[in-house]
Residue, then its C-alpha position, 0 to 999 in steps of 0.5 A: x166819803x163825807x158830803x159836802x151840804x149845799x146851800x138851800x137855795x142851790x137844792x131848790x134850783x136844781x131841782x126845779x131846771x133839767x140837769x145840763x146834759x147832752x146825751x140823748x139823740x134830741x135836744x131834751x133842754x130845747x123844751x121845758x120838762x112840761x112838754x113831755x107827756x110820757x108813753x101812755x099820752x102817745x099810746x091813746x092814739x098810736x095804740x099799735x105802736x105804743x103796746x109794742x115798742x112797751x115790749x122793746x127792749x128799749x122800753x125795759x132799759x131803766x127800772x128800780x131794781x124792785x120793780x124789774x121783770x127779773x127782780x126775783x131772779x137777782x138774789x143769789x142762793x148762796x154769797x159771792x166771793x171776789x178774790x181778795x176774800x171780798x164777801x158779798x150778800x144779798x136780800x130783797x125787799x120792795x126797796x130794791x136789792x140791798x147787799x153786804x159787804x164783808x172785807x176782813x172783818x169790815x162791813x158795808x150795807x148798800x141798796x142797789x135803787x137800779x136795775x140798766x138793762x132789760x135782762x136780754x142779756x145782762x142787768x147792772x145794779x145801781x146805787x146811791x151811798x151818799x148825795x156826792x155819787x153813784x156806784x156801780x156795783x162790782x156783780x151784775x145778773x146774765x140771763x144765759x146763766x141765770x147767775x150774778x158776775x163781775x159786771x163788764x169792764x169791772x176786774x176781778x181784783x182785790x179790793x182796796x177796803x170794803x167800799x172800795x170792794x162794792x164797786x165803781x163810783x162815779x160823781x154826780x156833779x163831776x166835770x166828766x157826768x158820766x152817770x148822768x149819762x148812763x141815766x138820760x140814755x136809759x130815760x126819756x125827757x130830762x134828768x131832775x133831782x130829788x131828795x139827797x141830789x138823788x137823779x129822778x128821770x122823767x120817764x123810764x126807758x127809751x120811750x115815744x119821747x126819747x126819739x120824736x120829741x117832746x109831745x105836748x105841741x103835736x097834741x095840741x095841734x092835732x086835738x085844734x084839728x091842724x094836722x099839718x101842724x100836728x106832723x110838723x111838730x113830732x120828730x122822724x127819725x126814718x126822715x134823716x140822711x144815713x149817716x145822720x141816722x148814725x148819728x142819732x143812734x150813736x148819741x146812745x149806742x156811740x157815733x161813728x168814728x170821726x176825725x182824730x178818733x181811735x179805736x182798738x178793731x182788736x178789742x172784742x168790747x167794742x162790738x157792742x157799740x153798733x154805729x162804729x162798726x155799721x159805718x166801716x161797712x160797704x152796705x149801701x142801699x138803694x139810692x146810695x143812701x150808707x145802710x141804716x138801724x132802722x133799714x133792719x130793726x123797726x124801733x117801734x117793736x122788740x129785737x127780732x131773733x127770726x133769721x128768715x126774717x133778717x135774710x129777708x132785709x139782707x135779700x132786698x139789695x143781695x138778688x140775683x138779678x141787682x147788684x151789689x152781688x149776688x146772693x151767697x154761692x158759697x152757703x146759700x142755705x145758711x143764714x146770712x147773718x151768720x157768716x157776714x155778722x159774726x157773733x163775738x163773746x167779750x166774755x162767757x155769758x156775753x155776745x155781741x153781733x159785729x156790724x160790721x158786715x163783710x167776709x169773715x175768716x171763721x175764726x177771726x170775727x172780729x174784722x173782716x177779710x181785707x180787699x184781695x183776700 
């Protein structure tokens, strides 16, 4: 598709202004881009939180392909095939990952510049073939198998030519700016435009100011000795009510269902939308608050996979002496989440924890039993 040239004045204006996208928990357009100082500035005072959060999946959720910690694993040993005769070969250099696709004698090469995902489960590659579009590559890297396989949401069907074989395309400035949302939810601060109308994140990954807001006024107040104004100048999601916090985290992880929303609870892919499912749980914190994400997940720490720690969160409420219920009498020696938050595998190399906390039949991990069953 030929690129449509935009007037020079428009390019200058767009490059100087943050792109109009409301995808992050905080409205990044209430503040100028320079109000965002970056995580290093926060780490100067909050060293412990900065160090821990820097190793989290949130912090590592977006990187240039060549700078990703798993970059050395992205190039398969042999070429990959796809239904319909498409063949993919890869090479890497300091600019990123390059893929060459051949379909019935026609060839196309594309540089895959961006790696989305920390790699705990998968990493998806994105390229910028022209000024108008981005493309989500057909193959992603999966940590469980240390190999490339079909990207979630893509189908292994015969492609309609070599361009279609590269992946799924998104219009950069379309009426539904899906690719902007991808970048915004994997980065911190407002997006800008670079050469060739490329999207430029202000800071890679979900860092301090993605949840606490821009730090310039906070630092200015603290430096001047006004601690009270400094505290007021920074956001604290921990102060939000239960339902508000689910909406806050849900800005990127999908918010709880609203009136008129139709959700297919039989679709295993929907389980990855944690706030949607957690809002269905009957769990209530002491004080009558809906159970929230940060009740179990410390946002400054890498995701815990320790069953003992997770059980401790459950037992904060479920004790033999206090409501809502005593400890499990069926399998008290087993991790709570293994039964009440079962793992769901929408495909062989991915697993998501079902956050609709409940009592499940062993062979039905998508929905808990109905009351009275």
